[in-house]
C-alpha positions in Angstrom: -10.4 41.3 62.4 -12.6 38.4 63.4 -11.5 35.9 66.0 -13.2 32.7 66.9 -13.7 32.1 70.6 -12.4 28.8 71.8 -14.6 26.8 74.2 -13.4 27.0 77.9 -12.3 23.3 77.9 -9.9 23.9 75.1 -8.1 26.5 77.1 -7.4 24.0 80.0 -4.8 21.9 78.3 -2.2 23.0 75.7 -2.8 21.7 72.2 0.0 19.0 72.4 -1.6 17.3 75.4 -5.3 16.8 74.6 -5.1 13.0 75.3 -4.1 13.8 78.9 -7.7 14.7 79.6 -8.7 11.1 78.8 -5.9 9.5 80.9 -6.4 11.6 84.0 -9.7 9.9 85.2 -8.2 6.4 84.6 -5.1 7.4 86.7 -7.4 8.6 89.5 -9.3 5.4 89.6 -6.1 3.3 89.6 -4.7 5.4 92.5 -8.0 4.9 94.5 -7.8 1.1 94.0 -4.1 1.0 95.1 -4.8 3.1 98.2 -7.9 1.0 99.0 -5.8 -2.2 98.9 -3.2 -0.7 101.2 -5.9 0.2 103.7 -7.6 -3.2 103.9 -9.2 -3.7 100.6 -12.8 -3.3 99.3 -14.2 -5.8 101.9 -13.2 -3.6 104.8 -14.3 -0.5 103.0 -17.8 -2.0 102.7 -17.9 -2.7 106.5 -17.2 -6.4 106.3 -15.3 -8.0 109.1 -12.0 -9.6 108.5 -11.2 -13.1 109.8 -7.5 -13.8 110.4 -7.1 -15.5 107.0 -10.1 -14.3 104.9 -12.2 -11.3 104.3 -15.9 -11.6 104.5 -19.0 -10.7 106.4 -19.1 -11.6 110.1 -20.7 -14.9 111.0 -23.7 -13.1 112.5 -24.6 -11.9 109.0 -25.7 -15.5 108.1 -27.7 -16.0 111.4 -31.4 -16.8 110.8 -33.9 -19.4 109.5 -33.4 -20.9 106.1 -35.3 -23.2 103.8 -33.1 -25.8 102.1 -34.0 -27.3 98.8 -31.7 -29.6 96.8 -30.5 -33.1 96.3 -28.7 -35.4 98.7 -25.2 -36.5 97.8 -24.6 -39.9 96.1 -25.7 -41.5 92.9 -29.3 -41.8 94.0 -29.5 -38.1 94.8 -32.8 -38.1 96.7 -34.7 -34.8 96.7 -34.1 -32.8 99.9 -36.4 -30.2 101.5 -35.4 -29.0 104.9 -35.6 -26.2 107.4 -32.4 -24.9 108.9 -31.2 -22.4 111.6 -27.9 -20.7 111.5 -26.5 -19.0 114.6 -23.2 -17.3 115.2 -21.0 -18.6 118.0 -17.2 -18.0 118.6 -16.6 -16.8 115.0 -18.3 -19.7 113.4 -21.7 -20.5 112.0 -23.6 -23.3 113.9 -26.2 -25.2 111.8 -29.3 -26.9 113.1 -31.2 -28.7 110.4 -34.6 -30.4 110.9 -33.8 -33.5 108.9 -30.2 -33.3 107.7 -28.6 -33.0 111.2 -26.4 -30.4 112.8 -23.1 -29.0 111.8 -21.2 -25.8 111.2 -19.5 -23.5 108.7 -16.4 -21.4 108.9 -14.4 -19.3 106.4 -12.1 -21.4 104.3 -8.5 -20.6 104.7 -7.4 -22.2 101.5 -5.5 -20.0 99.0 -6.5 -22.2 96.0 -8.1 -20.3 93.2 -11.8 -21.0 93.1 -11.9 -22.5 96.6 -15.3 -22.2 98.3 -15.3 -19.4 100.8 -17.2 -21.4 103.4 -16.5 -25.0 104.5 -18.0 -27.2 107.2 -20.4 -30.0 107.8 -24.1 -30.8 108.1 -25.0 -34.2 109.6 -22.6 -36.7 108.0 -22.0 -34.5 104.9 -19.0 -32.2 104.3 -20.1 -28.8 102.8 -18.4 -26.4 100.5 -20.5 -23.3 100.1 -20.6 -20.1 98.2 -22.7 -17.1 99.2 -24.0 -13.9 97.7 -26.4 -11.1 98.7 -29.9 -10.6 97.3 -31.3 -7.1 96.6 -32.4 -6.8 100.2 -28.9 -7.6 101.6 -29.9 -11.1 102.8 -27.4 -13.9 102.2 -28.1 -16.7 99.7 -26.0 -19.9 100.1 -25.3 -22.6 97.5 -23.5 -25.7 98.7 -21.9 -28.9 97.5 -22.4 -31.7 99.9 -20.4 -35.0 100.0 -20.0 -37.8 102.4 -16.6 -38.4 104.0 -15.7 -40.8 101.2 -16.1 -38.1 98.6 -19.2 -39.2 96.6 -18.8 -39.2 92.8 -22.0 -37.2 92.6 -22.1 -34.3 95.1 -25.3 -33.2 96.7 -26.5 -29.7 95.7 -28.1 -27.4 98.2 -29.7 -24.0 98.0 -30.3 -22.1 101.2 -32.2 -18.9 101.5 -33.5 -17.0 104.5 -37.2 -17.1 105.1 -39.6 -14.8 106.8 -42.7 -16.8 106.3 -44.4 -19.6 108.2 -43.0 -23.0 108.0 -44.2 -25.1 105.1 -45.9 -28.5 105.7 -42.6 -30.4 105.3 -41.1 -28.5 108.3 -44.2 -28.4 110.6 -42.5 -30.7 113.1 -39.2 -28.7 113.2 -38.4 -26.5 116.1 
C-alpha cells in the first residue's frame, strides 16, 4: 500500500477550513489597529506629543532655521525669498522672519475635513500650513498665506530647514 505524505501545512487546518488561513492575518491586523486606537492612536505610538485637541509632533520638533521660497499673497504675487527662525515657546511655534515679519503657528483645532493642521500668522499674513517629514526626519512646511481680507489669490510658501550658510538674500538677517 502506497500513501502520499501531506505537507505539514495541510495538517494544521481541517479540509473544510482552508480559507481560515487567509483570514487569520487580516483579523490580527484589524485587532492591532483597534487596540492601537484605544491606547492613543498611531501618533502616540510613534512618540508624537498630543495637544489637547490634536495629535502631532511637539512644537520643538519644528524649531530651527528655515529658508522660505514662494509667492506673496494677492493678485501681483511678488516672488518671495526669506530666512526664518522657528522657536518653541509655551506650546506654540514662534516665527521670526527676516523680511516677512514675525508671527506664530499653533495646531489647528478645527474638525473640518481637510483643515490645515497648523494655523497662525507671519507679519500681516494669516497662514494655513501643512507639514511632512523628509527622509532625515526634518520637517517640511507648505503654507497658504492671505491678508486679513482673504485675498482671492493666496500666497504660497515652502519652508525647509537649512544647515548651510545664509545665501546673499539673507546676509543682513540675524
